C-alpha positions in Angstrom: 137.9 61.3 -85.0 138.7 65.0 -84.9 142.0 66.5 -86.0 142.5 67.6 -82.4 142.1 64.0 -81.2 144.5 62.9 -83.9 147.1 65.4 -82.8 146.7 64.3 -79.2 147.3 60.7 -80.1 150.3 61.5 -82.2 151.8 63.5 -79.3 151.0 60.7 -76.8 152.5 58.0 -79.1 155.7 59.9 -79.6 156.1 60.5 -75.9 155.3 56.9 -75.0 158.1 55.8 -77.3 160.5 58.0 -75.4 159.2 56.6 -72.1 159.7 53.0 -73.4 163.3 53.9 -74.2 163.8 55.2 -70.7 162.0 52.3 -69.1 164.2 49.9 -71.1 167.4 51.5 -69.7 166.2 51.1 -66.1 165.0 47.5 -66.5 168.1 46.3 -68.2 170.3 47.8 -65.4 168.6 45.4 -63.0 168.2 42.3 -65.3 170.2 39.3 -64.2 171.4 41.0 -61.0 170.8 39.8 -57.5 167.5 41.5 -56.4 165.3 41.3 -53.3 162.0 39.7 -54.4 158.8 40.5 -52.5 155.5 38.6 -52.8 152.4 40.8 -53.1 149.0 40.0 -51.7 148.0 38.2 -55.0 151.1 36.0 -54.7 152.8 37.7 -57.6 156.5 38.8 -57.3 157.7 42.4 -57.3 161.2 43.9 -57.3 162.8 47.4 -57.1 162.9 47.3 -60.9 159.1 47.2 -61.2 158.6 50.0 -58.8 161.4 52.2 -60.1 160.3 52.0 -63.7 156.7 52.8 -62.8 157.6 55.7 -60.6 159.7 57.1 -63.4 156.9 56.7 -65.9 154.3 58.3 -63.6 156.5 61.3 -62.9 157.2 61.9 -66.5 153.5 61.6 -67.5 152.4 63.9 -64.7 154.8 66.5 -66.0 153.8 66.2 -69.6 150.1 65.4 -69.3 149.0 66.5 -65.9 145.2 66.2 -66.7 145.6 62.5 -67.8 144.8 59.6 -65.5 147.1 56.7 -64.8 146.7 53.2 -63.5 149.9 51.2 -62.9 150.4 47.7 -61.4 152.7 48.9 -58.6 151.4 52.3 -57.6 147.6 52.2 -58.2 145.1 54.6 -59.7 145.0 58.4 -60.2 142.3 60.3 -62.0 141.0 57.3 -63.8 137.8 59.1 -64.6 139.8 61.4 -66.9 139.1 61.4 -70.7 142.7 60.0 -71.3 144.0 57.4 -69.0 147.4 55.6 -69.2 147.6 52.0 -68.0 151.2 50.8 -67.3 152.8 47.4 -66.5 156.5 48.2 -65.8 157.6 44.6 -66.1 155.0 42.2 -67.6 156.5 38.8 -66.7 158.3 39.5 -63.4 158.7 35.8 -62.9 160.6 35.6 -66.1 162.6 38.7 -65.2 163.7 37.4 -61.8 164.7 34.0 -63.2 166.9 35.5 -66.0 164.5 34.5 -68.8 164.6 37.2 -71.5 161.0 37.1 -72.7 159.3 39.9 -70.6 158.3 43.4 -71.4 157.0 46.8 -70.5 153.4 47.7 -71.5 151.9 51.1 -72.2 148.2 51.6 -73.0 146.3 54.8 -73.5 142.6 54.9 -73.1 140.4 57.6 -74.5 136.9 57.6 -73.0 137.5 54.1 -71.8 138.7 52.7 -75.1 142.3 51.5 -75.7 143.6 53.7 -78.6 147.3 53.3 -78.2 149.4 50.3 -77.1 153.1 49.6 -76.9 154.7 46.2 -76.1 158.4 46.7 -75.5 160.8 43.8 -75.1 164.1 45.3 -73.6 166.3 42.2 -73.8 165.6 41.4 -77.5 165.4 45.1 -78.4 162.0 44.7 -80.0 159.0 46.9 -79.9 155.4 46.7 -81.3 153.1 49.7 -81.5 149.4 49.9 -82.2 148.1 53.4 -82.7 147.0 56.1 -85.0 149.4 54.8 -87.8 148.1 51.3 -87.5 150.4 48.5 -86.2 154.1 48.6 -86.7 157.3 47.3 -85.1 160.0 49.5 -83.6 161.6 50.1 -87.0 158.3 51.3 -88.5 157.6 48.1 -90.5 153.9 47.2 -90.8 152.6 44.3 -88.7 150.1 41.8 -90.0 148.7 38.8 -88.3 149.1 35.3 -89.8 145.7 35.2 -91.5 144.9 31.8 -89.9 141.2 31.2 -90.0 140.9 27.6 -88.7 141.5 26.4 -85.1 142.7 23.1 -86.4 145.6 24.9 -88.1 146.3 27.4 -85.3 149.3 27.7 -82.9 147.8 28.6 -79.6 149.7 30.0 -76.5 149.0 30.7 -72.8 151.6 32.0 -70.3 151.0 29.1 -67.9 148.4 26.5 -67.1 148.6 27.9 -63.6 146.7 31.0 -64.5 143.4 29.1 -65.0 141.1 27.8 -62.3 139.7 24.2 -62.8 136.8 25.3 -65.0 138.9 27.7 -67.0 141.6 25.1 -67.5 139.0 22.6 -68.9 138.0 25.3 -71.4 141.6 26.0 -72.4 142.2 22.3 -72.8 139.3 22.1 -75.2 140.6 25.0 -77.2 144.2 24.0 -77.3 143.6 20.3 -78.0 141.6 21.3 -81.1 144.5 23.4 -82.3 147.5 22.4 -84.4 149.8 23.0 -81.4 149.9 24.7 -78.0 152.8 26.2 -76.1 153.2 27.9 -72.7 155.2 30.9 -71.8 155.8 34.3 -73.2 153.7 36.7 -71.2 153.2 39.8 -73.4 155.6 38.5 -76.0 153.1 35.9 -77.2 150.6 38.7 -78.0 153.2 40.6 -79.9 153.8 37.4 -81.9 150.1 37.3 -82.8 150.4 40.8 -84.2 153.6 39.9 -86.0 152.1 36.8 -87.7 153.9 34.0 -85.9 151.4 32.9 -83.2 147.8 32.5 -84.1 146.0 32.9 -80.8 146.5 33.5 -77.1 143.9 32.4 -74.6 144.3 33.4 -71.0 142.5 34.2 -67.7 143.3 35.9 -64.4 144.7 39.0 -66.1 144.5 42.6 -64.9 143.9 45.7 -67.0 147.6 46.5 -67.1 148.2 43.0 -68.5 145.8 43.2 -71.5 144.9 46.7 -72.4 148.1 47.5 -74.2 147.8 44.4 -76.5 144.4 45.4 -77.8 145.5 48.2 -80.2 148.6 46.3 -81.3 146.8 43.1 -82.2 143.6 44.7 -83.7 145.5 47.2 -85.8 147.5 44.3 -87.2 144.2 42.6 -88.3 143.4 40.4 -85.3 140.6 40.4 -82.8 140.7 40.8 -79.0 137.7 40.2 -76.6 136.9 38.5 -73.4 135.7 34.9 -73.4 132.1 35.9 -74.0 133.0 38.0 -77.0 132.7 41.4 -75.3 135.0 44.3 -76.0 137.7 44.6 -73.3 138.2 47.6 -71.1 139.2 48.6 -67.6 136.4 46.6 -66.0 136.8 43.3 -68.0 137.1 40.0 -66.0 140.6 39.2 -67.2 139.7 36.3 -69.5 141.2 37.2 -72.8 141.2 35.8 -76.4 143.6 37.4 -78.9 143.2 35.8 -82.3 144.8 36.4 -85.7 141.5 36.7 -87.6 137.8 37.2 -86.8 137.1 33.7 -88.2 139.6 32.0 -85.8 138.4 34.2 -83.0 134.8 33.0 -83.6 135.8 29.3 -83.5 137.6 29.8 -80.2 134.7 31.8 -78.8 132.3 28.9 -79.5 134.3 26.9 -76.9 135.1 29.6 -74.4 131.4 30.7 -74.2 130.7 27.3 -72.6 132.1 28.5 -69.3 
């Protein structure tokens, strides 16, 4: 990587941290308030909070980095053929948000030539943040993140947001993975991936995700020592199919992959 690229990434990371602070202020102003909830074409909910946060982020990015592209959940794609593209989920876990559950977050990813090189997972209610970027993986206080080091599926704690995210064939695969693990839990949205990077959860296996759901978690988990791919072991990017494995170690990832590749 050139010094110029390093400098761009440092500038982008610093600005993304500012944006996460600003997004946090907006989201918390709406949390546990009475909101109108709309249902989008994919049956997922959306509120004024989702749209206002993303509109704010887009406006700020357009001012600071006018040549960069952006893809957000609520307002679509602009210049996604650019060298640098931001991928934003203003509220990852809107169902949790609208039901007063505190485990939801805001996601920022930056892609360079299609590769996720910066990721931020921000949890406004808990006041936590996890960053994967040029400095490696750290929390919001700058402490280094390391995955658990778990190498055996039989010893692993495996998460998925909900069994409802899988179709029948995918659910059978997830059942095979999770029943071979030490334990399985549901819930968490982006928070579960942060816990992989922080060393508490060993793996997350999900399907039906969109780029704004998974791209931010890749730099965070991988810089902490983990491995993130699709269910066939392919590197994830903007065009991935939304079936994601995030595992604490390459060894654990390989054991999960042996099962998911059956689909």
